[in-house]
Biopython code that builds the backbone (N, CA, C, O; Angstrom):
import numpy as np
from Bio.PDB.StructureBuilder import StructureBuilder

atoms = [
    (1, "MET", "N", (0.100, 5.094, 7.838)),
    (1, "MET", "CA", (0.476, 6.370, 7.284)),
    (1, "MET", "C", (1.076, 6.138, 5.899)),
    (1, "MET", "O", (1.649, 5.082, 5.631)),
    (2, "SER", "N", (0.945, 7.107, 5.046)),
    (2, "SER", "CA", (1.410, 6.981, 3.673)),
    (2, "SER", "C", (2.927, 7.005, 3.598)),
    (2, "SER", "O", (3.600, 7.700, 4.360)),
    (3, "LEU", "N", (3.440, 6.235, 2.667)),
    (3, "LEU", "CA", (4.856, 6.265, 2.378)),
    (3, "LEU", "C", (5.008, 6.813, 0.970)),
    (3, "LEU", "O", (4.645, 6.149, -0.001)),
    (4, "LEU", "N", (5.538, 8.012, 0.857)),
    (4, "LEU", "CA", (5.628, 8.689, -0.430)),
    (4, "LEU", "C", (7.051, 8.608, -0.966)),
    (4, "LEU", "O", (7.811, 9.574, -0.899)),
    (5, "VAL", "N", (7.395, 7.454, -1.493)),
    (5, "VAL", "CA", (8.713, 7.249, -2.056)),
    (5, "VAL", "C", (8.631, 7.500, -3.552)),
    (5, "VAL", "O", (7.792, 6.918, -4.240)),
    (6, "ASN", "N", (9.498, 8.361, -4.053)),
    (6, "ASN", "CA", (9.535, 8.685, -5.478)),
    (6, "ASN", "C", (8.193, 9.171, -6.004)),
    (6, "ASN", "O", (7.855, 8.935, -7.164)),
    (7, "SER", "N", (7.432, 9.844, -5.163)),
    (7, "SER", "CA", (6.152, 10.397, -5.584)),
    (7, "SER", "C", (6.339, 11.848, -5.981)),
    (7, "SER", "O", (7.102, 12.590, -5.363)),
    (8, "SER", "N", (5.635, 12.229, -7.012)),
    (8, "SER", "CA", (5.688, 13.605, -7.477)),
    (8, "SER", "C", (4.261, 14.107, -7.615)),
    (8, "SER", "O", (3.437, 13.484, -8.284)),
    (9, "PHE", "N", (3.975, 15.225, -6.983)),
    (9, "PHE", "CA", (2.637, 15.788, -7.025)),
    (9, "PHE", "C", (2.680, 17.151, -7.691)),
    (9, "PHE", "O", (3.560, 17.964, -7.408)),
    (10, "SER", "N", (1.736, 17.391, -8.567)),
    (10, "SER", "CA", (1.624, 18.686, -9.235)),
    (10, "SER", "C", (0.783, 19.627, -8.373)),
    (10, "SER", "O", (0.132, 19.182, -7.427)),
    (11, "PRO", "N", (0.793, 20.911, -8.688)),
    (11, "PRO", "CA", (-0.084, 21.834, -7.966)),
    (11, "PRO", "C", (-1.560, 21.419, -8.078)),
    (11, "PRO", "O", (-2.332, 21.620, -7.140)),
    (12, "GLU", "N", (-1.946, 20.850, -9.203)),
    (12, "GLU", "CA", (-3.334, 20.388, -9.381)),
    (12, "GLU", "C", (-3.647, 19.227, -8.444)),
    (12, "GLU", "O", (-4.750, 19.136, -7.904)),
    (13, "ASP", "N", (-2.663, 18.334, -8.253)),
    (13, "ASP", "CA", (-2.842, 17.224, -7.310)),
    (13, "ASP", "C", (-3.096, 17.764, -5.906)),
    (13, "ASP", "O", (-4.003, 17.309, -5.209)),
    (14, "PHE", "N", (-2.288, 18.737, -5.500)),
    (14, "PHE", "CA", (-2.458, 19.334, -4.175)),
    (14, "PHE", "C", (-3.812, 20.032, -4.045)),
    (14, "PHE", "O", (-4.432, 19.995, -2.982)),
    (15, "ASP", "N", (-4.266, 20.662, -5.118)),
    (15, "ASP", "CA", (-5.582, 21.311, -5.094)),
    (15, "ASP", "C", (-6.687, 20.282, -4.848)),
    (15, "ASP", "O", (-7.605, 20.522, -4.063)),
    (16, "VAL", "N", (-6.590, 19.144, -5.521)),
    (16, "VAL", "CA", (-7.584, 18.077, -5.340)),
    (16, "VAL", "C", (-7.547, 17.571, -3.902)),
    (16, "VAL", "O", (-8.584, 17.461, -3.249)),
    (17, "LEU", "N", (-6.359, 17.266, -3.419)),
    (17, "LEU", "CA", (-6.209, 16.753, -2.051)),
    (17, "LEU", "C", (-6.704, 17.756, -1.016)),
    (17, "LEU", "O", (-7.453, 17.401, -0.105)),
    (18, "ARG", "N", (-6.284, 19.003, -1.158)),
    (18, "ARG", "CA", (-6.677, 20.037, -0.189)),
    (18, "ARG", "C", (-8.178, 20.299, -0.246)),
    (18, "ARG", "O", (-8.820, 20.490, 0.787)),
    (19, "GLY", "N", (-8.736, 20.307, -1.455)),
    (19, "GLY", "CA", (-10.171, 20.543, -1.603)),
    (19, "GLY", "C", (-11.004, 19.454, -0.955)),
    (19, "GLY", "O", (-11.968, 19.740, -0.245)),
    (20, "ALA", "N", (-10.635, 18.210, -1.198)),
    (20, "ALA", "CA", (-11.384, 17.092, -0.612)),
    (20, "ALA", "C", (-11.226, 17.057, 0.904)),
    (20, "ALA", "O", (-12.203, 16.867, 1.628)),
    (21, "LEU", "N", (-10.005, 17.241, 1.381)),
    (21, "LEU", "CA", (-9.766, 17.225, 2.828)),
    (21, "LEU", "C", (-10.476, 18.395, 3.506)),
    (21, "LEU", "O", (-11.071, 18.227, 4.570)),
    (22, "GLY", "N", (-10.415, 19.569, 2.898)),
    (22, "GLY", "CA", (-11.101, 20.729, 3.465)),
    (22, "GLY", "C", (-12.604, 20.518, 3.553)),
    (22, "GLY", "O", (-13.229, 20.864, 4.556)),
    (23, "ALA", "N", (-13.180, 19.951, 2.503)),
    (23, "ALA", "CA", (-14.621, 19.675, 2.501)),
    (23, "ALA", "C", (-14.969, 18.629, 3.556)),
    (23, "ALA", "O", (-15.971, 18.763, 4.258)),
    (24, "TRP", "N", (-14.146, 17.589, 3.667)),
    (24, "TRP", "CA", (-14.381, 16.527, 4.649)),
    (24, "TRP", "C", (-14.342, 17.108, 6.069)),
    (24, "TRP", "O", (-15.201, 16.801, 6.896)),
    (25, "CYS", "N", (-13.351, 17.938, 6.337)),
    (25, "CYS", "CA", (-13.238, 18.559, 7.665)),
    (25, "CYS", "C", (-14.422, 19.492, 7.931)),
    (25, "CYS", "O", (-14.956, 19.502, 9.040)),
    (26, "ALA", "N", (-14.832, 20.262, 6.947)),
    (26, "ALA", "CA", (-15.964, 21.185, 7.122)),
    (26, "ALA", "C", (-17.251, 20.423, 7.419)),
    (26, "ALA", "O", (-18.038, 20.834, 8.272)),
    (27, "GLU", "N", (-17.462, 19.315, 6.717)),
    (27, "GLU", "CA", (-18.660, 18.505, 6.957)),
    (27, "GLU", "C", (-18.725, 18.000, 8.384)),
    (27, "GLU", "O", (-19.806, 17.904, 8.965)),
    (28, "ARG", "N", (-17.583, 17.681, 8.948)),
    (28, "ARG", "CA", (-17.516, 17.109, 10.296)),
    (28, "ARG", "C", (-17.193, 18.143, 11.363)),
    (28, "ARG", "O", (-17.094, 17.822, 12.547)),
    (29, "ARG", "N", (-17.032, 19.388, 10.927)),
    (29, "ARG", "CA", (-16.666, 20.485, 11.840)),
    (29, "ARG", "C", (-15.398, 20.137, 12.623)),
    (29, "ARG", "O", (-15.329, 20.266, 13.846)),
    (30, "ILE", "N", (-14.405, 19.694, 11.863)),
    (30, "ILE", "CA", (-13.109, 19.309, 12.421)),
    (30, "ILE", "C", (-12.080, 20.340, 11.975)),
    (30, "ILE", "O", (-12.040, 20.721, 10.805)),
    (31, "ASP", "N", (-11.258, 20.785, 12.901)),
    (31, "ASP", "CA", (-10.168, 21.714, 12.565)),
    (31, "ASP", "C", (-9.179, 20.983, 11.665)),
    (31, "ASP", "O", (-8.730, 19.884, 11.991)),
    (32, "ILE", "N", (-8.842, 21.590, 10.542)),
    (32, "ILE", "CA", (-7.936, 20.948, 9.581)),
    (32, "ILE", "C", (-6.541, 20.729, 10.175)),
    (32, "ILE", "O", (-5.751, 19.967, 9.619)),
    (33, "LYS", "N", (-6.234, 21.380, 11.285)),
    (33, "LYS", "CA", (-4.938, 21.203, 11.945)),
    (33, "LYS", "C", (-4.987, 20.141, 13.047)),
    (33, "LYS", "O", (-3.986, 19.915, 13.727)),
    (34, "SER", "N", (-6.129, 19.494, 13.230)),
    (34, "SER", "CA", (-6.287, 18.511, 14.297)),
    (34, "SER", "C", (-5.631, 17.177, 13.948)),
    (34, "SER", "O", (-5.299, 16.911, 12.793)),
    (35, "VAL", "N", (-5.458, 16.361, 14.958)),
    (35, "VAL", "CA", (-4.901, 15.024, 14.772)),
    (35, "VAL", "C", (-5.819, 14.195, 13.876)),
    (35, "VAL", "O", (-5.344, 13.454, 13.015)),
    (36, "GLU", "N", (-7.113, 14.315, 14.073)),
    (36, "GLU", "CA", (-8.055, 13.566, 13.240)),
    (36, "GLU", "C", (-7.917, 13.955, 11.770)),
    (36, "GLU", "O", (-7.984, 13.096, 10.892)),
    (37, "ALA", "N", (-7.728, 15.229, 11.504)),
    (37, "ALA", "CA", (-7.531, 15.692, 10.123)),
    (37, "ALA", "C", (-6.205, 15.185, 9.564)),
    (37, "ALA", "O", (-6.108, 14.906, 8.369)),
    (38, "GLN", "N", (-5.191, 15.063, 10.403)),
    (38, "GLN", "CA", (-3.911, 14.524, 9.950)),
    (38, "GLN", "C", (-4.063, 13.072, 9.516)),
    (38, "GLN", "O", (-3.492, 12.660, 8.506)),
    (39, "PHE", "N", (-4.833, 12.294, 10.276)),
    (39, "PHE", "CA", (-5.092, 10.911, 9.880)),
    (39, "PHE", "C", (-5.890, 10.858, 8.581)),
    (39, "PHE", "O", (-5.631, 10.016, 7.721)),
    (40, "ALA", "N", (-6.856, 11.757, 8.442)),
    (40, "ALA", "CA", (-7.646, 11.814, 7.212)),
    (40, "ALA", "C", (-6.769, 12.221, 6.036)),
    (40, "ALA", "O", (-6.958, 11.719, 4.928)),
    (41, "ALA", "N", (-5.818, 13.119, 6.253)),
    (41, "ALA", "CA", (-4.912, 13.532, 5.180)),
    (41, "ALA", "C", (-4.056, 12.356, 4.714)),
    (41, "ALA", "O", (-3.822, 12.186, 3.517)),
    (42, "SER", "N", (-3.597, 11.558, 5.654)),
    (42, "SER", "CA", (-2.821, 10.376, 5.302)),
    (42, "SER", "C", (-3.676, 9.400, 4.484)),
    (42, "SER", "O", (-3.223, 8.848, 3.482)),
    (43, "ALA", "N", (-4.906, 9.203, 4.928)),
    (43, "ALA", "CA", (-5.823, 8.333, 4.187)),
    (43, "ALA", "C", (-6.103, 8.910, 2.805)),
    (43, "ALA", "O", (-6.187, 8.166, 1.828)),
    (44, "ALA", "N", (-6.249, 10.230, 2.718)),
    (44, "ALA", "CA", (-6.515, 10.879, 1.438)),
    (44, "ALA", "C", (-5.365, 10.656, 0.464)),
    (44, "ALA", "O", (-5.594, 10.412, -0.721)),
    (45, "LEU", "N", (-4.146, 10.736, 0.949)),
    (45, "LEU", "CA", (-2.989, 10.470, 0.082)),
    (45, "LEU", "C", (-3.023, 9.042, -0.445)),
    (45, "LEU", "O", (-2.799, 8.807, -1.632)),
    (46, "ASP", "N", (-3.304, 8.088, 0.441)),
    (46, "ASP", "CA", (-3.399, 6.687, 0.021)),
    (46, "ASP", "C", (-4.507, 6.506, -1.009)),
    (46, "ASP", "O", (-4.307, 5.849, -2.031)),
    (47, "LEU", "N", (-5.667, 7.082, -0.745)),
    (47, "LEU", "CA", (-6.805, 6.965, -1.659)),
    (47, "LEU", "C", (-6.510, 7.629, -3.000)),
    (47, "LEU", "O", (-6.882, 7.108, -4.052)),
    (48, "TYR", "N", (-5.850, 8.766, -2.961)),
    (48, "TYR", "CA", (-5.495, 9.474, -4.186)),
    (48, "TYR", "C", (-4.575, 8.613, -5.049)),
    (48, "TYR", "O", (-4.779, 8.480, -6.256)),
    (49, "GLN", "N", (-3.573, 8.040, -4.419)),
    (49, "GLN", "CA", (-2.634, 7.192, -5.145)),
    (49, "GLN", "C", (-3.290, 5.904, -5.631)),
    (49, "GLN", "O", (-2.798, 5.273, -6.566)),
    (50, "ALA", "N", (-4.391, 5.512, -5.007)),
    (50, "ALA", "CA", (-5.122, 4.310, -5.418)),
    (50, "ALA", "C", (-6.101, 4.595, -6.551)),
    (50, "ALA", "O", (-6.789, 3.688, -7.019)),
    (51, "GLY", "N", (-6.169, 5.848, -6.993)),
    (51, "GLY", "CA", (-6.992, 6.154, -8.153)),
    (51, "GLY", "C", (-8.158, 7.092, -7.931)),
    (51, "GLY", "O", (-8.851, 7.433, -8.889)),
    (52, "HIS", "N", (-8.398, 7.519, -6.714)),
    (52, "HIS", "CA", (-9.461, 8.495, -6.427)),
    (52, "HIS", "C", (-8.860, 9.879, -6.681)),
    (52, "HIS", "O", (-8.497, 10.592, -5.745)),
    (53, "ASP", "N", (-8.761, 10.247, -7.958)),
    (53, "ASP", "CA", (-7.958, 11.405, -8.316)),
    (53, "ASP", "C", (-8.741, 12.645, -8.735)),
    (53, "ASP", "O", (-8.203, 13.538, -9.390)),
    (54, "SER", "N", (-10.008, 12.692, -8.355)),
    (54, "SER", "CA", (-10.760, 13.940, -8.497)),
    (54, "SER", "C", (-11.281, 14.323, -7.118)),
    (54, "SER", "O", (-11.403, 13.472, -6.237)),
    (55, "ARG", "N", (-11.584, 15.585, -6.937)),
    (55, "ARG", "CA", (-12.062, 16.052, -5.634)),
    (55, "ARG", "C", (-13.296, 15.271, -5.208)),
    (55, "ARG", "O", (-13.414, 14.875, -4.049)),
    (56, "GLU", "N", (-14.214, 15.049, -6.142)),
    (56, "GLU", "CA", (-15.474, 14.376, -5.824)),
    (56, "GLU", "C", (-15.262, 12.909, -5.436)),
    (56, "GLU", "O", (-15.812, 12.442, -4.439)),
    (57, "THR", "N", (-14.456, 12.180, -6.234)),
    (57, "THR", "CA", (-14.253, 10.759, -5.909)),
    (57, "THR", "C", (-13.430, 10.603, -4.638)),
    (57, "THR", "O", (-13.650, 9.672, -3.863)),
    (58, "LEU", "N", (-12.484, 11.509, -4.423)),
    (58, "LEU", "CA", (-11.680, 11.437, -3.206)),
    (58, "LEU", "C", (-12.523, 11.754, -1.979)),
    (58, "LEU", "O", (-12.413, 11.072, -0.960)),
    (59, "LEU", "N", (-13.357, 12.772, -2.065)),
    (59, "LEU", "CA", (-14.236, 13.113, -0.945)),
    (59, "LEU", "C", (-15.186, 11.962, -0.644)),
    (59, "LEU", "O", (-15.409, 11.627, 0.519)),
    (60, "HIS", "N", (-15.740, 11.362, -1.678)),
    (60, "HIS", "CA", (-16.637, 10.213, -1.484)),
    (60, "HIS", "C", (-15.903, 9.062, -0.792)),
    (60, "HIS", "O", (-16.445, 8.437, 0.119)),
    (61, "ALA", "N", (-14.688, 8.788, -1.220)),
    (61, "ALA", "CA", (-13.894, 7.712, -0.612)),
    (61, "ALA", "C", (-13.551, 8.039, 0.838)),
    (61, "ALA", "O", (-13.559, 7.148, 1.688)),
    (62, "LEU", "N", (-13.254, 9.284, 1.129)),
    (62, "LEU", "CA", (-12.983, 9.675, 2.517)),
    (62, "LEU", "C", (-14.213, 9.481, 3.390)),
    (62, "LEU", "O", (-14.112, 9.022, 4.528)),
    (63, "ARG", "N", (-15.372, 9.832, 2.851)),
    (63, "ARG", "CA", (-16.617, 9.649, 3.607)),
    (63, "ARG", "C", (-16.875, 8.181, 3.908)),
    (63, "ARG", "O", (-17.389, 7.835, 4.971)),
    (64, "ASP", "N", (-16.510, 7.313, 2.953)),
    (64, "ASP", "CA", (-16.807, 5.891, 3.086)),
    (64, "ASP", "C", (-15.779, 5.108, 3.890)),
    (64, "ASP", "O", (-16.050, 3.987, 4.321)),
    (65, "ARG", "N", (-14.608, 5.686, 4.093)),
    (65, "ARG", "CA", (-13.577, 4.921, 4.800)),
    (65, "ARG", "C", (-13.959, 4.732, 6.259)),
    (65, "ARG", "O", (-14.652, 5.558, 6.852)),
    (66, "LYS", "N", (-13.499, 3.643, 6.811)),
    (66, "LYS", "CA", (-13.783, 3.375, 8.229)),
    (66, "LYS", "C", (-12.935, 4.288, 9.095)),
    (66, "LYS", "O", (-11.775, 4.561, 8.789)),
    (67, "ALA", "N", (-13.521, 4.744, 10.158)),
    (67, "ALA", "CA", (-12.790, 5.612, 11.089)),
    (67, "ALA", "C", (-11.654, 4.845, 11.718)),
    (67, "ALA", "O", (-11.815, 3.690, 12.112)),
    (68, "ALA", "N", (-10.509, 5.482, 11.813)),
    (68, "ALA", "CA", (-9.330, 4.834, 12.403)),
    (68, "ALA", "C", (-9.261, 5.098, 13.885)),
    (68, "ALA", "O", (-8.337, 4.634, 14.553)),
]
sb = StructureBuilder()
sb.init_structure("model")
sb.init_model(0)
sb.init_chain("A")
sb.init_seg("    ")
for serial, (resi, resn, name, xyz) in enumerate(atoms, 1):
    if name == "N":
        sb.init_residue(resn, " ", resi, " ")
    sb.init_atom(name, np.array(xyz, "f"), 0.0, 1.0, " ", f" {name:<3s}", serial, name[0])
structure = sb.get_structure()
């Protein structure tokens, strides 16, 4: 799970994260409130902080990550 120490996110950052996660969940027909989506959200935060900072690159990275 992500550790967000001294992290600051702008509204645009949240838009990118929410957009990619929403698209990922829609592709898999997963409820965004599910446990699986929570794990994907944690992975999305890690990926975002690692440099996948656009909706497209983040969504691609989420698709490519190994299932936990």
